[in-house]
Steps between C-alpha positions, in 0.01 A plus 500: 500500500841644588564852354805538285626826682422354848796481728480247802676241703363140455577283799467130407443238762653151481154341535199446262155654547192317600337365814670163494845664476397754772409216739816303409721797569324590820561147647866506382551827683355355828627146489832525323601866456857412379343327198301816394626603167406881487720733690294800373201340662685388814629856569197694397207291629397369834289181511193664367567867377759724354710656783387852587853642475533353145168641393592849627845482333350394163228766528773763539716410221516757209424235241204277441518129600341181397521163664443181313540132545736338245216337293322848491825673404587242224147539352469880522848575362557182290814427676635149550866556619439713806670470836289456807455658753618825322389850398490648150486852387225565229560807294406595160363161413819319614591277784847498669613311792528739809564259799626159416402173656834492679461856639148425607594179674804652689262728697466383864229720620248768405727791567762356266228453235407863528858621475554284186185629335569859586858480369367368174233764475750773586733360231218531244434861610867574462516341152193689390643833624841450328354407164250778475 
């Protein structure tokens, strides 16, 4: 269960969980990469695993992270009108959109994804510092 005072970024893939969906997504990536619908996955995963540079980047953020498929996100947070792919900030029991679908889809490579995430995290830090 999620703690009320927990603060984290929740990244949400534009894909559903489960083995069948995993296999379908894998084949889309190989056979028709242009038809792949999740830019978060496209930029942060190779064919089989998360990219090492992305893992290192996420591990060094000064905020906890959670990665969910859209069906997992909707079930866990009882959300039905979310954007995918995207990232939300969870703080004090509330969710707020942090990185929109348009922002996420505008990223062209892993470096751009990291810059986008870092800019949002730094903005969160700035907001927290100025309000305390």
